[in-house]
Each structure stands twice: as structure tokens, then as C-alpha cells.
N, C-alpha and C positions, 0 to 999 in steps of 0.2 A: 782752240779753235778763238779768233776774236773774230766775232762778227762783222758785218757792214751796218751802219748806220743807217736806223730805218728800213733796215728787211727786216723780214719776217719771217720766223722760220716755224712750219707749224708740221705737229706730227700726231699718230698715235698715244704716245706721252711723253710727259717729261716727268722725272725723276731727278730728286732729289738727295739723296741717302736712301733708304728704305718709302719715301715718301712720293708719290706716286699720283702725277697728274693724268686725267686720260682729256685728248680734243683740245688741246693746248696748242700757244704759240711763247712767244720767244723774240723778244727783240729788243736791242740795246736805246735808250731813249737819250734824248739831246745831252744830260750829262755822262752819258758813258753808263748808265748803273742799265740793267734788267728789266725788261717790265711782262708783265704775262698777263696773255688776255683767252677768254676761250675761246677758240675753233670750231667760227659756223661755216665758214664759207671762205674760198678764193680769192682775193682780193691782187687790187695791184699791191707788189711789188711782195707776195706773199709766194715764202716756195714750202712748197708738204715732201716731207720727208715719211717714208716710211719706217716705222719701228720704234724706237724709244731717246729723246736726246735725254743725255745724261747731263745735270748739271755738277759741279767739285768746283770746293775749295779751292786758290789755291792761297798757298801750296796745299796741297794734300797732304791729311793726316793720316798715321798708320791704322786707326781706331776705322777710318772713311770704307776701306774695302770693305771692314765688317760690315757696315752698317745696308752697303749693295747688295751685299751677298745673302742679304735677310728677306728674306718674304717682303713683297713691297703689301704697305698699305695706301689704299686711296684717301685723298684726300682733297680738300675744295678746293678754288682757285686761290677764296682770302688765305686761307691756310700756309698755303707754300709761296704766298707772295709775301707775308709775316717773315714767311726761318727765310726769306732772301732775303731780307732786310737785314738780319741781323750780324751781316757782313757786304763788302764791300766789290771782295775780288771774287770772280767766282769764274768759274772757265766751261766754256761752251759746248760739250764730247757728240760729237755729232758719227762714232765711229761705228756706232752701234744702228745707223741706218741704211737706207742708201735709195 
């Protein structure tokens, strides 16, 4: 899914492979990169979705599904942000939310 610029999506969890970040939000910055922030309260242009937002690489590799199937390991905002910097093409999957 392609996010609209400056619209922040918040969820119970954001998951990247087997890494999981609770109470977080994600949006596109002005250069089109994903920006993570802690979710503390609803604000203007914030959409809260119940469930888990999955961040997946594009293209999706075969071993990625195995990583997502493994138990979640909780990480900090800084750790997940550093993992996102490893690639510039991420897909945001909201299908596990409602």
C-alpha cells in the first residue's frame, strides 16, 4: 500500500520481519521515506488502526515469510528505525488491521 504523504498511521504494533514495535506510528516524510514515531495520542492527520501494521521489503524475499512466522521480538523505536534505513523500498501492509 502506498501511504499518503503527511498522513500518520498508528497501530497497536508495527512489525518488520520478526521485530515488533508496540504503540507506534508510521508516515511518509517529504522525500518518500518511512518515518517512525512513538504513538502517544491522536492528532490531526493521524489514523489509528487496530491490530498490526506490517512493513515488508519490495520485492518480498522468500525467507521474509519465515521471519514473520517466527515469534515476535520487541525492539525499541531506535532499533526499528535503524533497520528501516537498510533499504529505501518498503511496502506498508494494513491488511492485518481493522
